[in-house]
C-alpha positions as CSV (number, residue, x, y, z in Angstrom):
1,X,109.1,90.9,63.4
2,X,109.5,90.0,60.2
3,X,106.9,87.3,58.4
4,X,107.2,83.8,59.6
5,X,107.9,82.1,56.1
6,X,110.9,84.8,55.9
7,X,114.0,83.7,57.3
8,X,115.0,85.7,60.4
9,X,119.0,85.7,59.1
10,X,120.3,85.9,55.6
11,X,123.8,86.0,55.2
12,X,124.4,86.8,51.7
13,X,127.9,85.8,49.8
14,X,129.8,87.2,52.8
15,X,133.7,87.1,52.3
16,X,136.4,88.2,55.2
17,X,139.4,89.0,54.0
18,X,142.5,90.1,56.6
19,X,145.6,91.1,54.2
20,X,145.8,88.2,51.7
21,X,144.3,85.4,54.0
22,X,140.6,84.5,53.4
23,X,138.7,84.1,56.4
24,X,135.4,83.6,55.0
25,X,135.0,82.9,51.5
26,X,131.4,83.6,49.9
27,X,129.4,82.3,52.6
28,X,125.7,81.9,52.2
29,X,122.9,80.7,54.8
30,X,119.2,81.4,55.7
31,X,118.2,81.1,59.4
32,X,114.7,80.1,59.8
33,X,112.3,81.6,62.5
34,X,111.5,79.6,65.9
35,X,114.4,77.2,65.4
36,X,117.8,76.2,67.2
37,X,120.4,76.3,64.6
38,X,123.9,75.1,65.0
39,X,127.0,76.5,63.6
40,X,129.9,73.7,63.6
41,X,133.2,73.8,62.1
42,X,136.9,72.6,62.7
43,X,139.2,75.1,64.4
44,X,140.0,77.8,62.6
45,X,137.0,77.5,60.2
46,X,135.7,81.1,60.5
47,X,132.9,80.5,62.9
48,X,133.6,83.3,65.8
49,X,134.6,85.4,62.4
50,X,131.1,85.1,61.3
51,X,129.5,85.6,64.3
52,X,131.3,88.8,64.9
53,X,130.2,89.9,61.4
54,X,126.4,89.1,62.8
55,X,126.7,91.7,65.8
56,X,128.5,94.1,64.0
57,X,132.2,93.9,65.3
58,X,133.6,92.7,62.3
59,X,133.0,94.4,59.0
60,X,132.4,92.4,56.1
61,X,134.9,92.4,53.2
62,X,132.1,91.6,50.8
63,X,128.4,90.6,50.8
64,X,125.8,91.3,53.6
65,X,124.1,89.8,56.5
66,X,120.4,90.9,56.7
67,X,118.6,90.3,60.2
68,X,114.8,91.2,60.3
69,X,115.3,92.7,56.8
70,X,117.6,95.4,57.8
71,X,121.2,95.2,56.8
72,X,123.9,95.0,59.1
73,X,126.2,97.1,56.7
74,X,123.6,99.8,55.7
75,X,121.0,100.1,58.7
76,X,123.2,98.5,61.8
77,X,121.0,100.4,64.2
78,X,117.6,98.6,62.8
79,X,119.3,95.4,62.1
80,X,120.6,95.0,65.6
81,X,117.1,95.6,67.5
82,X,116.6,91.9,66.7
83,X,119.2,90.5,68.2
84,X,120.5,89.4,71.5
85,X,123.9,87.7,71.9
86,X,126.3,86.2,74.6
87,X,129.8,85.0,73.5
88,X,130.9,82.6,76.0
89,X,130.6,83.5,79.6
90,X,127.9,86.3,80.3
91,X,129.5,89.2,82.2
92,X,127.1,90.1,85.4
93,X,127.7,92.3,88.6
94,X,128.0,89.5,90.9
95,X,127.3,91.5,94.2
96,X,123.8,92.2,93.0
97,X,121.0,90.1,92.9
98,X,119.6,88.3,89.4
99,X,117.0,90.5,89.8
100,X,119.1,94.1,90.1
101,X,121.4,92.9,87.4
102,X,117.9,92.5,85.2
103,X,117.0,96.0,86.1
104,X,120.3,97.6,85.4
105,X,120.3,96.4,81.7
106,X,116.4,97.3,81.2
107,X,117.1,100.5,82.4
108,X,119.4,101.2,79.0
109,X,117.0,99.8,76.5
110,X,113.8,101.9,76.2
111,X,110.5,100.0,76.4
112,X,111.2,97.1,79.0
113,X,108.8,96.8,81.7
114,X,109.0,95.3,84.8
115,X,106.2,92.6,83.4
116,X,109.0,91.6,80.7
117,X,111.4,91.2,83.5
118,X,109.3,88.8,85.4
119,X,108.5,87.3,81.9
120,X,112.1,86.4,81.0
121,X,112.7,85.4,84.9
122,X,110.1,82.9,84.2
123,X,111.0,81.6,81.1
124,X,114.8,80.7,82.6
125,X,113.5,79.1,85.6
126,X,114.9,81.4,87.9
127,X,112.0,82.3,90.1
128,X,113.1,80.9,93.4
129,X,116.9,82.6,93.1
130,X,116.4,85.8,91.2
131,X,116.5,87.6,94.5
132,X,120.0,86.2,95.4
133,X,123.2,87.8,94.9
134,X,124.9,86.3,91.3
135,X,127.9,85.6,93.6
136,X,126.0,82.5,94.7
137,X,124.8,81.1,91.5
138,X,126.2,78.2,89.4
139,X,127.8,78.7,86.5
140,X,124.3,77.2,84.6
141,X,122.5,79.6,86.6
142,X,124.3,82.6,85.2
143,X,124.3,81.7,81.7
144,X,120.7,81.2,82.1
145,X,120.4,85.0,83.7
146,X,122.8,85.9,80.6
147,X,120.5,84.6,78.2
148,X,117.3,85.8,80.4
149,X,119.2,89.5,79.9
150,X,119.9,88.9,76.2
151,X,115.8,88.2,75.7
152,X,114.8,91.2,77.5
153,X,114.1,93.3,74.3
154,X,112.3,90.2,72.8
155,X,114.9,89.7,70.3
156,X,114.3,87.7,66.7
157,X,117.3,85.8,66.9
158,X,119.5,84.7,70.0
159,X,123.3,84.4,69.3
160,X,125.4,82.1,71.4
161,X,129.0,81.5,71.0
162,X,130.1,78.2,73.0
163,X,127.4,78.5,75.4
164,X,128.2,75.4,77.5
165,X,131.8,76.5,78.1
166,X,132.2,75.5,81.8
167,X,129.3,73.5,82.6
168,X,128.5,70.5,84.2
169,X,126.2,67.6,82.5
170,X,123.2,68.8,84.4
171,X,124.0,72.4,83.8
172,X,124.2,71.9,79.8
173,X,121.0,69.8,80.3
174,X,119.2,72.8,81.8
175,X,120.6,75.3,79.3
176,X,119.5,72.8,76.2
177,X,115.8,72.4,77.6
178,X,115.9,76.5,78.2
179,X,117.0,76.9,74.3
180,X,114.4,74.6,73.0
181,X,111.7,75.9,75.3
182,X,112.6,79.5,73.8
183,X,112.3,78.6,70.5
184,X,109.2,76.8,71.0
185,X,107.3,79.4,73.1
186,X,108.8,82.2,72.0
187,X,109.6,81.9,68.4
188,X,113.0,82.9,68.8
189,X,115.6,81.8,66.7
190,X,118.6,80.6,68.6
191,X,122.2,80.1,66.6
192,X,124.8,78.6,68.6
193,X,128.0,77.5,68.2
194,X,129.6,74.5,70.4
195,X,132.2,71.9,70.0
196,X,130.1,69.4,72.0
197,X,128.6,67.9,69.1
198,X,126.4,65.1,71.0
199,X,124.8,68.3,73.0
200,X,124.1,70.0,69.4
201,X,122.6,66.7,68.1
202,X,120.0,66.7,70.9
203,X,119.9,70.1,70.7
204,X,119.5,71.9,67.1
205,X,116.7,71.6,64.4
206,X,119.7,71.9,61.8
207,X,123.3,72.2,61.6
208,X,125.8,74.5,59.2
209,X,129.1,72.8,59.0
210,X,131.9,75.5,57.7
211,X,135.4,74.5,57.0
212,X,138.2,77.0,56.0
213,X,135.4,79.7,55.7
214,X,133.3,77.8,53.4
215,X,129.7,76.2,53.9
216,X,130.2,72.5,53.2
217,X,127.0,70.8,54.4
218,X,123.4,71.8,56.1
219,X,121.7,69.3,57.6
220,X,118.4,68.5,59.4
221,X,118.6,66.9,63.0
222,X,114.7,66.7,63.6
223,X,113.3,64.4,61.0
224,X,109.6,63.6,62.3
225,X,106.8,62.2,60.7
226,X,106.7,59.2,58.4
227,X,106.6,59.4,54.5
228,X,106.2,55.8,53.4
229,X,103.3,55.1,55.1
230,X,101.5,58.7,55.0
231,X,103.4,61.0,57.1
232,X,105.9,63.7,56.3
233,X,109.7,64.3,57.3
234,X,113.2,62.9,56.6
235,X,113.7,59.2,56.3
236,X,116.5,57.4,58.3
237,X,117.9,53.7,57.6
238,X,116.1,51.3,60.2
239,X,116.9,47.7,60.4
240,X,114.3,45.1,61.5
241,X,115.5,41.8,62.9
242,X,113.1,39.4,61.4
243,X,113.2,35.4,61.0
244,X,112.2,35.4,57.5
245,X,113.6,38.4,55.8
246,X,112.9,37.6,52.2
247,X,109.4,37.4,53.2
248,X,109.1,40.3,55.3
249,X,110.3,42.5,52.2
250,X,107.6,40.8,50.3
251,X,105.0,41.8,52.7
252,X,106.3,45.2,53.0
253,X,106.6,46.1,49.3
254,X,103.2,44.7,48.6
255,X,101.6,46.8,51.5
256,X,103.7,50.5,51.4
257,X,104.0,52.9,48.5
258,X,105.9,55.9,48.3
259,X,104.5,59.3,48.0
260,X,105.0,58.3,44.0
261,X,103.2,55.1,44.4
262,X,106.3,53.0,43.9
263,X,106.9,50.1,45.9
264,X,109.2,51.1,49.2
265,X,112.8,50.0,48.3
266,X,114.5,48.0,51.0
267,X,117.8,45.8,51.5
268,X,117.5,42.3,52.9
269,X,120.1,41.0,54.6
270,X,119.9,37.3,54.6
271,X,123.2,36.4,56.6
272,X,121.7,38.9,59.3
273,X,118.5,38.0,59.2
274,X,116.9,41.4,58.8
275,X,115.6,43.6,56.2
276,X,116.9,47.3,55.8
277,X,114.8,50.5,54.5
278,X,114.3,54.1,54.9
279,X,111.7,54.9,57.4
280,X,110.5,58.0,59.8
281,X,110.0,57.4,63.5
282,X,106.1,57.9,63.4
283,X,105.9,55.2,60.9
284,X,108.1,52.6,62.8
285,X,105.1,51.2,64.8
286,X,103.0,50.7,61.8
287,X,105.9,48.6,59.8
288,X,106.3,46.4,62.7
289,X,102.5,45.9,62.8
290,X,102.3,45.2,59.3
291,X,105.3,42.8,59.8
292,X,103.4,40.9,62.9
293,X,100.3,40.9,60.6
294,X,102.0,39.1,57.7
295,X,103.3,36.4,60.2
296,X,106.6,37.6,60.8
297,X,108.5,37.5,63.7
298,X,110.3,40.8,64.6
299,X,113.4,40.5,67.2
300,X,114.7,43.7,67.4
301,X,114.7,47.3,65.4
302,X,117.4,49.7,65.4
303,X,118.4,52.9,63.6
304,X,121.2,52.7,61.8
305,X,121.3,56.8,61.2
306,X,124.9,57.8,61.8
307,X,125.5,60.4,64.6
308,X,126.1,64.1,64.3
309,X,129.9,63.3,65.4
310,X,130.4,60.7,62.7
311,X,128.5,62.8,59.9
312,X,130.8,65.7,60.9
313,X,134.1,63.8,60.8
314,X,133.0,62.4,57.2
315,X,132.3,65.7,55.7
316,X,135.3,67.9,57.4
317,X,137.7,64.4,57.0
318,X,138.4,63.9,60.5
319,X,139.4,67.6,61.6
320,X,138.9,68.8,65.1
321,X,135.7,70.6,65.6
322,X,137.0,73.0,68.4
């Protein structure tokens, strides 16, 4: 596996033309290791085309895709060793048990041991049902078995195109928890395309949004930490409902400094009885304690951050995500 400080995937100025039509237009994107990375875009934006080029099912007109340090264009076999992929529903032999499906696939790939099969069964949470025939599995269980199969050769990158298609809410949650655990425990990068924005918001560390084949936005969904009081991470707007907004602003501005030593910037909304400032999740309790210690009554605290759906519609001009 490549150095953890290096991106597992580098999409470098990739263009795909079909006839006179440009499907992907000079797309560049790096995928870090050990994250769940979302890939969003309106209908016809080029998501599936990009995924097909990443796994070698479609040739690039220009540019290159580097996976694990190897080029899909010039060293395909070495690059694809790092990849496991499922496009929509995984295909299984339904008359075989889950275990025999995994064993059948393992025999086609050199070096997969029985211990590795047992590992992916445990990771997928299929221990109790792995000896049942796949025809008895729910769609969610088949998806998890498919992901387990894709992981047998320990890929650095797992590519999933619309993995939640046909799943009920419980199945979606199971798959989401499974993929997040996979990234955390195995260090696998999960590259997932989906039209379920609320689910992507819960699942992903970062998302890239493409439109008409161009990257138009890249953003982190997992801030964490606290910059204004002393942590690290990305701030979000937080509103504090208080009894004395002007006094609350004075208390915080006298107490808090940015990393550059500048007093914290905030808005006073006297009519709403509130102050608004950029804060980080781990800082909110400390900010509240500072206000209370300063004699300020705090009635409510809420985030003003836009949902991923709001952000998506804003940057794409309201186009459908499908």
